[in-house]
N, C-alpha and C positions, 0 to 999 in steps of 0.2 A: 504494500500500500504506500503510495507516494503522497506525503502529507506535508503541509507547511503550517505551523502554528501561528496564530495571529499575535501581533505585537511582540514577537519573540526577539531575542538578541540577534543583531545582524551578523551574518557569517561573512568574514573577510578573507577571501582567497584572492591573491593578487596576481595580475598578469605577469608573465615571465619578466618583462622589462621593468615593471613596477616593483616586482618582488624583491629585486636585488639592487635597489637604488638607496644609497646612503643619504644622509642629510646634505652631503656635498654635491649630490647629483651624479656621482660617478657610477658606472656599471661594473658588475662583478661577474666573473666566470665561475664555474663550479669549483675549479682549483682554488680560486681566491676565497670562496666560501669556506672550504676546508682549512685553508691556511690561516685565515683570520680567526677561525674558531666559531663553533656553532652558537655559543652564547651571545657573542657580539652581534652576529648577523640576525639571529632570531629576535633579539631585543630591539632591533631597528625596524621590525615589521609591526606597525601599529594594528590594533584591532583583533589580534589573535586571542582566542580563549585560552585559559590555562592548559587544557589538554592539547590544544593545537600547538602551543608554544613548546610543550614537553616533547611532542612528536618532532617538531622542527629541530630541537636541540639534540634529540637522539638519532635522527635520520636527516642530517643536513644534505645528503646526496639526493634525497627525494623531493626537496623543496622546489627545485627547478622543474622536475617532472610534474609535480602537482600544479604549478603555474601553467605549464604547457597544456595539461589536460583541462584546466579551467578555461583557458583561452580557446581551446577547441570547442568547448561547450558554448561559449559566447558566440563564436563564429557560426556554429550550427543554429543557434537560437536566432541570430540575425538573418540567416538564410531562410529558415522555416517561416518567419514572420515578416519577410521583406515587403509584402504587399498589404500589411495590416496597419491600422492606426498605431498599435503598439508593435514596435519592430526591434525591441531590445537595444535601441540606440544608446540608451543611458548606461548600458552595461560596459564595463571595461574602461571607463574614463578614469576612475580612481581605484575602484575595486571591482571584482567580478560581480559581486552583489551590491546593488545600490539601494535606492529608495523603494524599489519594487517589493522588497521583502517586508516592508512595514505594513503592507496590506496583505491579508491572507487570501489573495485572489488566485484564480486558476493560472494567470500569467506568472505569479510568484511561484506557484507549485511547479510549473513547467521549468522555470529558471533554475530552481533547486535541483530538479530531476536531471536536466540535461547537463548541468555542471557536475553533479555527482557522478553521472555516467561518464563524462569526459575524463574526470580524474581516475576512475577505475580503469578505463580504456587505456589511458596513457601509462599508468603504473604497470598494468599487465604487459603492455608492449615493451616497456623499458626492461622489465624482468626477463622477458624472452630474449632480448637483444644483449643481455649481460651488462646493462648500464646501471643497475641498482644492486647494492649488496643485500645479503640476507634473503634473496629470492632468485628464482630461475625458471626452469621448465616445470611442467606439472609432473611430479614424480609418480602419481597414481596411474598415469597412462604409460605403462610398460608391459612388455610381454605380449602374448597373443590375446586379442580381444575377440576375434571370431575365426577360430582355426578352420572351421568348415569352409569358409570362403577364402581361406589362405592369406589373410592379412594380419599384421601385428602392429603394435604401437612402435613408433620410432621417431627420429627427428626430435624436434623440440615443440611439444604441445604447450600452448599458452596457458599459464596458470591463472585463469580468470577469477577463481575463487579468492586468490590472494589479493588481486587488484580490487575486487569488490569489498573485501574485508578492510583493506587499507583505506579505501574511499569512505567507507562507513565510519571508521574510527576518526578520520580527520574531518570530514564534512559534517558529521553529526555532532561534533564535539560541543558547540555552543547551544545546541537545541536539545537539552536533556529531557525536556518534558514531552518531546515528540517521538512517536514510534519510529524505529529505524526504517530507512528507505529500503524497499525491496528492489534490488537491481538484477536479481538472478533472471527474471523474466525478460529483461532487456538485453543482457549480454550472454549469460551462461547458456540459456536455451537457444541462442542463435549463433553459437560457435560453428565455424565451417570445418568440414573434414576434408583434408587434402591428402592425396596418396601418390606414391611413386612406385612404379613397377620394377621388378627384378626378375631376371631370367635370361636364358640363352636367346639371342636374336630378338629381343623384345617380346618374348613369349608371355611375360607377366605371370610367371609361375607363383610368385608371392608378391605381396604389396606391403609397403611400409607406409603407415598413415600417421597423421598428427592433426591436432586441432589448431585453428587460427581464429583471430578475432574477426567479427563482422566489420564491414566498412562503417565508419561512424555516421555517414549519411543515412544508412539503413536504421541506425539507432535513432537519429533525428526524426525520420519519417514515422517510426513506431511511436515515439513519444508525442509527436504532433497528433497522431490518431487518438492517443489517450487523452490529449488535451481537448480534442473536439467532443469527446463524450465524458468529460470529467464530471465527477459526482460531488455535489455540495453536501457537506456534513455539518453536524453540530456536536459540541462536546457535552457528554453526559458525565457530570461530576460524580466522584465517588461518594458513597453514603454508607451508612451502617448496613443497609440491606442489599446494596448493589455495589460491588467492588470489582476491580478498581475503576478509575476513570477510563472511559472509552469513547469511541466515535460511532455515531449512527447516521444513516442517510436522512437528511433534513426533511425531505418531502413526505416520508413515510411516518405514520404514527407509531408503528411498531419499533422495536429495538433492533432492527436489521442493521448489521454492520456492513461496511463496504468490503469488497474483495481486496485481497492483498495486491492484486495487479491493477487496481483502479488508481487513477490520478485524482486526488481529492483536494478540495479547497473549502474554506470556511466562509469567506466574505465575497460578495458580488464584486465584479470588476468595475472600476470607474470607466467612463466612456473614452478616456484618453484624448478627448478633443482639445482641451486646454492644458496649458502647463500648470502643474500642481505639485509642489515640492512634497506635500504631505503624502501623496500616493505614488510619487516617482514618475508621474506623467510628464513627458516633455512636450506634449501637444502635437498638432499636425500642421501648424503654420509653416509655410515654406516647403512642405513635402511635395514631391512629384506625384501627380495623379494622372489617370487615364480618362480622358473626357468621354470616351465611348464605352467604357467598361461598366457592366452592371454589378460587378463584384466588389470586393473590399477595397481594391485599388482604384475604383472609379472615383471621379471628382465629387460626385454627390455624397458618397459615403465617407471618403477620406477627409473631405473638407468640412464635414459636419454641418452642411447647409450654409457655410459662410461665403461660398463662392470661390472662384479661382482666378488667377492671373494667367494671361497668355503671353508667352515669350517666343519671339520669332528670331531665328538665326539661320545663316547660310553655311552649310557644310561643304567644304571644297577638298577634293582629292584628285590624285593622278589616276587616269583610267585609260583603257584601250592602248596599253603600252605595246610597242613592237620593236623587235631587234632589227637593226639595219647593218648590213655588211659594208664595210667593217670600220668601225666597231662602236656603235652607240645605240642607245635605246631612246626612242621618241614616244612621248606620251601626250595624250590630250588632257585638258583640265576639265573635270566634271564638277558640277555643283548641284546641290539640292537644298531647297528651302524647307526648313523643318520648324514645327511648332512644339513647344513643351508647355505643360500646364502645372502650376504650383498653387497650393492652397493659400488663401488669404488669411 
């Protein structure tokens, strides 16, 4: 179950370039992190919860990987919502999570889920590549898995369970009141099986197989589907007769709990039409829109009824190029008048 608690402490996972900036503004490589000492570096990162700071100090080699995974989550979020009023544009400016998490909306839940998945994906990949200490290939995938079909485990299977557990411990650290995110349905159940044939003249007498991570774009598409059917829930507080505190689907009068694979949220989303620091909305003023589209990227929807501005410009490029002997290329100059539309 993917959940974001309302008014919870903000989770601060910094982009790779922001992660390792000292007060002087200089950038640090991983070797510099180790050389300067984990305590110095980790104390320079503001906003970390005590557990996160402890992980940083004990695993300084993982900090860059965490930042890369968080940035990957931001990039995917911006891709998935590129045509919407809310397009993740505020993410990554100072921290991976910004004002969005102050409202327990479905956008905030998606932000949390995609970033947690990004960290798990990046950590798993780094372990498989030998770029992190204390982890490596999945040791459980050894020997014959299906002897009747003539294949066995080999190569380096990605240890996705380690990545998921690491992400859970780091990303969940400030949100102690919230149930842990369930990433297994996003990553573990979508691992890819790759095989290599062995035998005389390519006869494929036996096969060696290993598991690899799914493309992160696939993860993004899956979470976007979960976002589209996200379930609104409410908190049922613990009492003497009913323990402990749990979540139930808000629309139902019964105490039906959401499924572990549901993306759940607590508060309705703002309309994201106007800039609002309280909700993390940056508004849609100046956003590009499609005048003829009936969808979310259409000017009527994107601009929230405020209207739009029309901008005209001429695009010029070289075209119809031909090679002449000898030896030059002659091109024509082509131009096209184009209009773009931005929200007022």
